[in-house]
C-alpha positions in Angstrom: 190.8 45.6 291.0 190.8 45.8 287.1 194.1 45.3 285.4 195.3 47.3 282.7 197.6 46.1 279.9 199.5 48.6 277.8 200.6 47.4 274.2 204.0 48.8 273.5 204.6 49.6 269.7 207.8 48.1 268.7 209.3 49.6 265.4 210.8 46.7 263.4 211.6 48.6 260.2 215.2 48.8 260.9 215.6 45.0 261.4 217.0 43.1 258.4 216.8 39.4 258.3 220.3 38.0 257.5 220.2 35.6 254.3 222.2 32.4 254.5 225.2 32.6 252.4 224.4 29.5 250.4 220.9 30.8 249.5 222.2 33.6 247.3 224.6 31.4 245.5 221.9 28.8 244.9 219.4 31.5 243.5 222.2 32.6 241.1 222.9 29.1 240.1 219.2 28.4 239.4 219.0 31.8 237.5 222.0 30.9 235.4 220.4 27.3 234.7 217.1 28.7 233.7 218.7 31.5 231.4 220.9 28.6 229.8 217.7 26.3 229.2 215.8 29.3 227.8 218.7 30.2 225.4 218.8 26.7 224.1 215.0 26.5 223.6 215.0 29.7 221.7 217.9 28.6 219.6 216.1 25.4 218.9 212.9 27.3 218.0 215.0 29.6 215.7 216.6 26.8 213.7 213.2 25.0 213.6 211.4 28.1 212.1 214.2 28.8 209.9 214.2 25.3 208.5 210.4 25.7 207.9 211.0 29.0 206.1 213.7 27.5 204.0 211.4 24.6 202.9 208.7 27.1 202.0 211.2 29.0 199.8 212.5 25.9 198.3 208.9 25.0 197.4 208.3 28.3 195.8 211.5 28.2 193.9 210.6 24.8 192.6 207.3 25.8 191.5 208.8 28.9 189.7 211.2 26.5 188.0 208.3 24.2 186.8 206.5 27.3 185.4 209.9 28.4 183.7 210.3 24.9 182.1 206.8 24.9 180.9 207.2 28.3 179.3 210.4 27.2 177.9 208.9 24.1 176.2 206.0 26.3 175.1 208.5 28.7 173.3 210.5 25.8 171.9 207.3 24.6 170.1 206.5 28.2 168.9 210.0 28.5 167.5 209.9 25.2 165.8 206.6 26.3 164.3 208.1 29.5 163.1 211.1 27.9 161.7 209.0 25.2 159.8 209.8 25.0 156.0 206.4 24.4 155.2 205.3 27.6 157.1 208.0 29.6 155.2 207.1 28.3 151.8 203.3 29.0 152.3 204.3 32.5 153.3 206.5 32.8 150.2 203.9 31.6 147.9 200.8 33.1 149.2 201.9 36.6 150.7 204.9 37.3 148.7 204.0 35.6 145.4 207.2 33.8 145.0 207.2 30.6 142.8 209.7 27.9 142.1 212.1 28.8 139.5 212.0 26.8 136.1 215.1 25.0 135.2 217.3 27.3 133.0 215.7 30.4 134.3 218.2 30.7 137.3 220.8 33.2 136.5 223.8 34.0 138.9 223.9 37.0 141.0 225.5 40.1 139.9 229.1 40.2 140.4 229.3 36.7 141.3 232.1 35.4 139.0 235.2 33.7 139.6 236.5 36.1 142.1 233.9 35.3 144.7 235.1 36.0 148.3 233.9 33.8 151.2 233.3 35.4 154.5 235.2 34.0 157.3 234.6 34.5 161.1 237.4 35.9 163.2 237.7 35.2 166.9 238.9 38.2 168.7 240.0 37.2 172.4 239.1 39.7 175.0 242.2 41.2 176.8 242.9 40.1 180.2 241.7 42.8 182.6 242.6 42.9 186.3 
């Protein structure tokens, strides 16, 4: 006689495995440590990249300062050339046609008598403003 086996379908969808109490606490603790280490790593990386950015900015500023110093030196040279008495004398003689006065040919300016008045500089202090 043949034997028949029937398979009974069991619905286990309503069963829930109980978690041990320490496992949830352990997973929360590991998550907190992970977040703390991640935050420290991000903070370190931010500081590191900020330091690199500041170095680049400092180098750019130093380059700009060196360029400004070179330009300042060139402008001082040009100013010295423009103020040169030899240059002024050359312009006066060649372009303006001026000559050195002969002795006895110099006459005092009009109105320059004994009542000459010298200009004086007055300093005016600015009022204190709040």
